[in-house]
N, C-alpha and C positions, 0 to 999 in steps of 0.2 A: 398313350398317356398312362395306361395301367402298367405297361412294361417299365416306363421310366420311374414311376412311383415305386414299383417293386425293386428296381435296381438301387434307387436312392435309399430305401429303407434297409436294404442289405448292406449298403456302404456305411451306414451310420453305426459302425462298429469300430472298436479300437484296433490299433496295430497297423503295421505296414501292408498287410494283405488288403486292407480296405482301400488304401491308396493305389496299390497295384491294380486292383480290380477297376477302380474308377478310371484310371488312366487307360486301361485296356478298352473300356467302354467309351472313352472320350467324354465322360460326364463328370462334372465337379460334384463334390459331396453335397452341395446345396441344390443340385439338379440342373444347373446351367451347363451349357455345352462348353467343352474345352476347345479352343480354336485349333484349326488344322495346322497352322503355323507352329504353335507350341508343341503339338503332338509330333509333328515332323522333326523338329529339332530334338526333342526328347528321344525319339527312336534313333535318330542319327548318332547321338552321343552314346546311347546304350549299345548300339551296334559296334561303334569304335571301342568302347570299354570292354565289350565281350571278346575282342580280339587281342587285348593287351595281356601279355604273358605275366603270370604271377609266380612268386617264388616261395612265399611263406604264408600259410593260412593264418597263423597267429598274429602276423603283422597286420593283416587285413582285419582281423577281429579287433585288435587294439584301436585301429582307426575308426571302425564303426562304433565302438564303445565311446571313444572320446567325442565323436560327433553328436551322439545322443545324450550321453551322461552329463554333459555340461549343463543341460537343461534341468537336471535333477539334483546334482551334487554341487557343493561349494568347491572351490579350487583345492582346498586342503583335503576335503573328503575324497575327491576324485584321485588326487595324488596318492593318498593312503590306500585306496582300493586298488589302483594300478600296481603300486608297490607290493601289496599283499598277494596279488595275483601273479607276481613275477615279471611284470613289465616295467619299463622305464617310466618315471613320472613325466609329467608334461614338460615339453621343451619351452624355452622362453617364447618362441614363435607361437606355439600352440596356446600358451597362457594369454598372450596378447590378443590372438584371434578370437578365442572362445570366452575369455573372462574380462577383458578390458575394452568393452564396447562403448 
C-alpha cells in the first residue's frame, strides 16, 4: 500500500511523463489499476507504431502540436502560430476534427 501511495503521489505531476510512468506501472493517476486488456492493446499498438518508418521529424512535430494545441488555442490562434513557425495552417479535415465537435 505504501508503494502504491508513493507511485500515485509521484504521478500527480503535469506532463506526458506522468502518463508514461502510470502506464508503465499499470496504475491510473487516481490509484486504481489499469486493466490488463487495455495495457495489452496499448503495448501492441505502441509496438506496431515503433516499427513504422518515418520520413520527416518536422511533420511529426506539427502533428503533435496540432493534437495538443487545439486544447489551448482558438482556431485562428493556432493557424497563426503554425504559419509563423513555417508550417501549413490546419487543413479543412483537421479543422473539422479538432474544432467542430
